[in-house]
N, C-alpha and C positions, 0 to 999 in steps of 0.2 A: 257554084264557082267553077270556072273552066280550069282544065289542067294547065293552060298557059298562064293564067293568073296565079295559080298556086306556085308554079315554077318561078314566076317573077318575085313573089313574096318570099320564097325560100332563099333566092339569091340575095334579096335585100337584107334578110335577117342574118345572113352569114357574110355580109360585105367586109367585115373586119378581117376575115381569113385571107383575103387577097390584097390587103392594104400594102402599099409601097411606102416605106419610111424614107422620106426625102431629107435633104440637108436641113430644111426649115423645121420639119416635124421632129427631127433628132435633137435640134437645139431646144425646141419647146419641151420635149420629154425630159431633157436633162434638167432644165429649170424647174419642171414639175417635180422631179425627184428631190431637188434641193428644197423645195417648199414642203415636201412631205417628210423631210427629216432624214434624207439619205445624201450626205455630202460627198460620198465616195472618196476619191483621192484628192479632192480640193484642199483640205487642210494641210496635207503633207506637201503638196506642191507650193502652197503659200508659205509654209514653213521653210522650204528650200530657198525660195526667193528671198525671204527675210534674212536667213543665215548668210546667203551669198552677199547681200548688200552690206550686212554688218561686218563680216570678216574681210571683205574687200577694203573696207575702211580701216580695219584693225591693222592689216598688213598688205602691202602691195605685192607680196609673194603668193597670196592665196589663189588668185586666178591665173597664175602661171601654168604653162603646160606641164611642167615637172610636178608641181604640187597636185594638180587635178589628176594626173596620171597615176599618182600614188593612192588615190582614194579607193579604187576597186580592191587593191591588195590589202588595204587596211580594214576594209569593211566586208569582205567576201564571207567570212565566217558568220558575221551577224546576219547577212542576207540569207545564207543557206539554212542556218538553224531557225531563223525566222520563218522561212518557207515551210519547214516541218511543223512549226508551231501553228501556222495558219490552219492546217487540217484539224488540229485538236481544238483550237479556239472556235472553229466553225461549228463544232458540236457542243459548245458551251463548257468545255473542260479545260484543264491546264496541265502542263507537264513541266514541273520544276526541276526535273532531273535531266532535261535534254542536254544541258551543258556538260555536266559531269559524266553523262553517258558517253558523250563525244571524247572527253578526256580519257576515260577508261579504255575505250576502243582504240584510240590513237596510241595509248600506252602499250597495249598488247602488240600492236603492229610494230612499234618502234623496238620493243624488246625482242621480237622474233627476228627482225632484220638485223639488228645490232649483234645479237648473239648467234644467229644462224641455227638455233635449235631451241624453240620455245619450251619444249619439254624439260630440257636440262637447265634452262635459264631461270625458270620460276619454280617455286616450291611445288612438289609433287601433288599435294592436295589441291592446289590452285589449278594446275593443269587438268587434272581429272575432273575437277568441279566444272571447268570450262567445257570439257567434252560432254559431260552429263547434261550441262545446261543447254548445249546445242541440241542434243537428242530430245530432251524434254520440251524445248521450244518448238521443235518440229512436230512433236505429237500434239501439243497445244494448238499450234497453227492449223493442223489438219482438222482437229476436233472443232475448232471455231470457224472453219471454212476459209481461213486466210491462206489459200493454196499458194499464191505467188510468194508470200512471205516464207512459207515452208520450203519452197524451192531455193530461195536466196539463202536461208539458214543452212540448208543441206550443202550448198556449195561451200559455205564457210566451214562447215564441219569437215568436209573432205580436205580442204586446204590445210586446216590445222592438224588433223589426225595424220596426214601423210607428210608433214613437215615441209609442205610447199610454201609455207608462209615465210621462209627464209628469202624468198624473192619479193622485192619491194611491192610491185603492183599487186601480186596475189595477196600479200599481207594487208594491203589497203582494202582489197575486196573482202577479205575475211573480217576486217574491222567493221565494214558496213554491214556484213552479215550478222556480226555480233550485236550491232545496234538494232537490227531487225528482231533478233531474239529477245533483246531487252524490251522492245516495244510490244511484242506478243505477250510477254509476261506482265507488263504494266497494264495492257489492255484487259487481260484476264482478271487482274486484281480489281480494276475499276468496273468493267462491264459485267463480269460474271460473279465475282465475290461481293461486289457492292461497296468497296472502300472508296470514299470520296477521293477524287483525283488529286486534290491539294495535299491530303495526308499521305496517300500512297507514294506520290512522286517526291514529296519532301523526305520521306524515309529513304527512298532510293537515292536521292541527291546525296545524302550523307554516306550511304553504303558504298556507292560507286567511287567516292573520294578515297575511301579506305582500300578498295580493290585496286585502284590506280597505284597506290603506294606499294602494294604487293607485287603488281606487274612490273614496276620499275625497280623493285628491290631498294626503294628509297634513294635512287640515284637518277637524276635527269639524264636524258639522252638527246644529243644534238641531231638535227635533221638537215643542216646545211650541207653535209657531205653527200647527201642523196639528191642528185640533180633533179630527178623527176619530182620528188616531194617538195623540195625547196622551190622549184620553178612554178608550182601551182599558184602561188601568190606573188612571186618575185620576178617572173619572166613574162615576156610578151610574145604574141604571135608575130610572124614576119609580116611586112606590109602586104605581100601578095595573099597570104592566108587571111589577113584582116579583111581585105576586100572580098575574098571568097565567102567568109563568114557573114558579112553584111549583106551581100547579094543573096545568099541562101535564105537568110532570115526575112529580108524585105520581100523577095520574090515569092517565098513560100506563103507569107501572110497575104499579099495581094492576090496571088493565084487561088488560094483557098477561099478567101472571102468572096472573090468575084465568081468563082465556080458555084459556091453555095447560093449566092444571090440569083444567078441565072437559072440554076436547077429549080429553086423554089418558085421562080416566076413561071417557068415552063409547066410546073405542076399545079399552078394556080394557088400557091400558098403565100402567106405573108412573108415579105422579105425586104431587106434594105435595097433602095434604089441603087443602080449602078453608079450614079453620080456620087452618092454618099460613100460607097465602097472605094471609089477611086480617090475621093478627097482624103479619106483616112489613110489610104495607102500612100498617097502623095506626101502627106505630112510625115509619115514614118520614114519614107524613102529619103526625103530631104534631111531629116534629123540623122538618119543613118549615114548618109554621105558626108554631111558636115562633121560628125563625130569621128568618122573613119579618117577623113582628111587631116583633122587635127591630131588624131592618135598616131598617124603615120609620119608626122614630122618629128625630127629629133628634139627630144625634150630634156636631154641630159645637159646639165650645166658645165660638165667637164668637156673640154674641147677634144680630148683624146678618146672619148667613149661615145657610142651612139646608143640611144634608147628610143625605140620607135615601135609602133604596132599596138594593137588592142591588147591590153593585159589579159592573160589567161584567166585571171580571177573574174574579170567582167564577162568573158565568154561562158565560163562555167555557170555563173549566176543567171545569166540571160537564158541559157539553154535549159536549165532546170526550171526556171519560171515558165517557159513555153510549155514544157512537158506537163508541169503541174496544172497550168491553165487548161490544157486539152483534157486532162484527166477529170478536172472538176466541171467543165462546161460541156463536154461532148460525150460523156459516158453515163450510163444509168447509175453507176456507183457514185459519181459526183452529185447527181441529182438527189440520191438517197442521203448523201452526207448533209446537203443543205436542208433537206426535209427533217432529218434528225435534229439538226441544230435549231431549226425553226420551232418545232414542237415535237418532242420525243414521243409523247403518248400518241399523238395523231399519226406519226410515222409508223409506230408499232401497229396501230389499228389498221393502217393501210397495207399491212403485210410486209413492211420493211424489216429485215433482220437487224435490229438496232445493235445487238451485241456484236455481230460481225462488223458493222460499220465502225463502231467504237474501237474494236481491236485493230482494224486496218488503219484507222487514223493514228493511233498510238504507234503502230509499227512503222508507218511512214515518218512520223515525228522523230522517233529514236534513230531511224536510219539516216535521216538528214542531220540529226545531232552528231552521229558518228562521222559523217562527211565533214560537218562543221568543225569537229575536233581535229580532223586531219588538216583542215585549212588553218586552224589556229596554230598548230604545230609548225606549219609552213611559214606563217607570218612571223612567229616569234623565234623561228630557227631552232626550236627544241621542244621536246615533250617534257615539260616541267612537272614538278610534284603536285602543283595545284592547277594543272591544266583543266579547263572547263569550269572552274569555280569562279569566285569573285563576281565581277559584273557581267560576265559573258551571257548568262541566261537573262539577266535583267535587261541588258541591251537588246537581246534578240526578241524578247516579249515586247519591249518598247517599240522595236522596229515594226512588228506586225500591227500593233495598236495604233501607232502614229500614222502608219500607212493607210489605215481605214478599216482594218478587221475589227469586228465588234467583240468585246469581251463577253457578251451575252449570247453569242452563238448565232448562226444563221446568216451572217453577212460578212463578206470578205473576199478578197481575190489574191492570188499569188503575187501580183505586182505590188501589193501593199507592203510585203516584206522588203522588196527591192527599194521602193521609195523611202520607206521608213529607215532602212539601213543607211541610205545616203544622208538622211537628216542626222542620224545618230553619229555616223563617222565624221561628219563635218564639224561637229562640236569640238572634239579633242584636237582634230587637225587644225582648225582655225585658231583655237586657243594656244596650240603649241607654237604657232608662229609669233606669239607675243610672250617672250620668256618671263616677263614680270607678272603674268597671270598664272597663278598656281592651279593645282589639280582640283582644289575646292570649287573653283568656278565651273569646271567641267561637271562635277557632281550636281551642283545646284541647278545649272542650266538644263542638264539632261532630265533631272527630276521635274522641273517646272514644265518642260516640253511634254513629258509623259503625262503629267497631271492635266495639262490642257487637253491633250488628246483623249484621255479617259473621260474628262468632263464633256467634251464635244460628243463622244460616243453615247454617254448617258443621256444628255439633253436631246440628241436627235432621236434616240430610241423612245424616249418619253413622248416626244412630239409625234412620232409615227404611230404610237399606240393610241393617242388621243384624237387622231384624225378619223 
């Protein structure tokens, strides 16, 4: 056989490596995924449509600009805590303490800012326990190779030890660092000690509720007097800044995906066709422009006040979703996370440090939990004695699962938490517009929606395993 014929056969055998995914093939592959048992975000999108139709019939105020503009502030904490839970669910674990971790971290931040001296404001044993916990968490993080977590925790240690936490923003940074420390400890218990995550985090769920009471000295602290903290979920961007945010997000997405497609084509690798890239970018651009136009209109029902611009809560959630998406889809760490969730033993045999992956997943989850606790305090205008408890964790887990993240690990995306949070927050919002419908309806409907989502997850997983 001649060298020419061999070269021709080699090229034919590797023809898929240079395949161009067109609009038609993308649609075909999407339906193929549906048939194989991977519905993706379809159930949550259908759920959103159904809820919008139902609640628009329940009250004509549901689709008003004022009510829709309130949704991001009401559901931001669910989205953020849900984002953190996505990392843990992807490896087939659960963190039941994410909500109370956030409440405890927000409690320490509030006490530090309110009193101006955390050392003198809380019992001495608690302050020094906090310092020792920071130091121990740094050591654990270094030992378990969670170096980024160690740096974040070290920053929190410096802030607390030097009394810099009397400044609001630094106190919030320290709160997130404390969340990272909790995550390292939780990951150690699960990945190294071997305690099932359900049991370990259930114990911590109870413990952090008690620590919150110590931090607050059994007295709630208001946050509405702190403009920055209160504004996280109750204020909006200016119209100019709203347009700048939309342009950066849309242009960044189109620019990155187009550059990736062209680079892959020049290298002779498989890539999305430019037509597909531009179609997706065009859809996102149209959606962004329409939403920004609507957000920049005055939606305040009072004639003497103006409320316009994209809510800060929405921009925070979207920005975190983008960062998480990049981390999961464009880094080796993200690929290792999916591999661990898909088959832990296979991942270990392939040389992946499964312990490290689990510790970093729990570290991120608790850090996002701390940020979610800060947002809860902003939404409710106070750090209450039960902050982070109640339905907060249940709603956050429900958001991730309803959005499409599998409870069995190995499947999910950060966008799932955002879509699921929209579904969750729409239920109490829509029911609240009908005063004669009590809170019991909210509980029942939310439970049914979660049960349906879990059922879809189980059935699709079973179908994918039998194909």
